[in-house]
C-alpha positions, 0 to 999 in steps of 0.5 A: 116864255113863262107868264112870270116873264110876261108879267115882268115885261113892263106891263103894269098889272092894273093896266093889263087889257085883253089886247095887251095880253094877246100881243104880249103872248104872241111876242113871247111865242115868236121869240121862241126857237124850234129848239125849245119845242122839244116836247111838241107832239105830232098829235097837236099838229092837227090843222094848218099848212106847214110851209115848204121852206120848213123842209129841204128840197131833197131828202137824204138817201136811206142806207140799208147799212143803217137798218141794224136792229130791224126785228125779225118779226117785221121781215115778211114776204119772200127774199130773193135767193140772190140776197142771201149767200150760200155761205150765210146758209151753210154756216148754220147747216150741219155737214153731212158725209155720205162716204160711210154710207158708200163704203158700207154699200161697197162692203155689203156688195163684196160680201154678197158677191163672195157668198154667191160666188158670183162674177163681176157686177155693176150698179149706177154707182158701184162695181164689185169683183171678187175674182170668182173668175177673170172676167173683170180684169183686162191685163196682168203685169207679173200678176195672176189670178189664182183659182182660189179666187184672188190675185197675187204676184206671179214669181218665176218657177222651175219645171213641174215634176215629181220630186223624189229621193235626194229631194225630200228630207226624212226629217220632215216626214212624219207618221199618223197612227201607223203600225210600221214607219220608216222615214228614210225608207220612204224616200230611198227610191226603192219600190221593192219593199214596204216602208210604211204599213197600217193594220187596218186603216179606216176613217182616214185616221192613219197615214203619213205627212210631210212638213213641206214648208220646213224643207229648204228645198221647197219651203214657202213659195213652192207650188204643190200640184200633187202627191203619189205613193207606191201602193205595195202589197204587204198583205193588202193594198190601200184603197181609199186615200185623200190629201190634206193641207195646213197653211201652218202649224206643221204636223199639228196644224189645221188640215183642210181637204182640197178638191183633188182627182186620182186614178179611180172614182170618188169615195162619196161616203166621205165627200166628193174630193176623196179619190179611190184607187181602183187597181188592185196591183203594186203601183204608183197611186196619186192625187192631183190637186184641182187648184195648185197649192202655193206653200204660204209659210215655213210651217205649212204641211201636207198629209195623206190619210187612208181608209179601207183596203183591198184583200179584205180579211188580210192586214198590213196594207202598205207603201214603199215610196212617196213623191211630191209633185210641183214647181220650185221657186226660181226667182222673184218679181218684186212689183206687179199690177193688174187693171180692170175692164172699163165700166161705163158710168151713166154720166161723166165722172170726175170723182171716184172711190174704192174699197179693196180687200186684201190679205198679208199671205206673208209679211205685212203690206204698208198701204200706199207703199206695198199696196197701191190703187189708182183710178181713172174715168177716161178709160185709163188714159190718165190714172190718179193714185188714191190714198188708202186708209185702213177699214176694219177687217172684212173677215178673219185674216182678210183686211180692207182699205178705202179711198174716197172722193178722188178727183180724176180726169172727167169721163164715162169709161171707168177703170181701176189699177191695183199695184203691189211692190217689195214682194218677195217669196216667203217674206212678203206676199200680198194677195188681193181678194176683191175691189169695189169701185165707187162713182 
């Protein structure tokens, strides 16, 4: 209540005394309610006792839901793990995918193993096999490991034999820098006269070849195991010879010299894979391939080239007839698989992965249809198929695919199974060059 209100409360100005003024002020203060004390400061409450009646007996509960604007600077001490959920933390953390690192390690391990020509090996988290031997494979079903260090479908073939007159096609024979050449004479079955001669063979720059892939009687899928010719004395006989093979390109292809053996010793001047015919008499001279050669394409070819001759000083070293040794294709196996030996993991495993190397020898394999990978951690009792995803090529012509984080039945005895399908000689053949298992 203002003093003007006190003044007009019926007290005459000339009748105001100290007592009357005090009583008037006390009456005015008593008439005021707490709602009017809006500017009362706690600093002014310096003495006296506030009656208990001024506070309720029970204070309302404090709810954490009302703490909506607590400054972070006031949060001190340690907050218990249970007070913060994992999702509350993870939503602010950048995700990390270690599969790229794992796949790179697997690829590197395959590369090193291949360069070292080593057998299978395992670490605490990776197993690698480039099939340099068959020690890591437990079983094959319509598949086989080649000595060329890969696994492929095993088709059915006929008896291995020499193929001669009536089997070879004169149109597939070609000359390599010869002085005299009769394709028909080389396959006519006669050994009584020469059909090819070379005046002065040297440095393996002359000889003959056969486009074996283009011959309908042989073609892609034929297994070549050797070749022989009848060394005929025109005026001299051939001494050194070697066999070359080209996967494609026919007579103009890129030829490599495989390891081979012959009737004599080796010509170390030109490498230990070149055979020497030691007998200086008319007769059959041949080479057997250390690793049988499966003709991969319809433009594959072979050639036989010569260097030096017996009866030095004479000319016209020659041959009368040629024959090819091998097995003709009989029938296809469209599907097949192979399973690894068990690898013991250091602890129970329920998630696995793999990197696989493969080559489209013929046709193109469709991942997860023509080429499949299955993984198991319980010694093969349960195999789970993984979804293969293509990776960059491992090397020229060698493709690579991977499967990561595949859930499997838990265990410590790890295995993989590789399966091929829709295989057919000459149209689709998928070879497997290596597997790296991740766990």
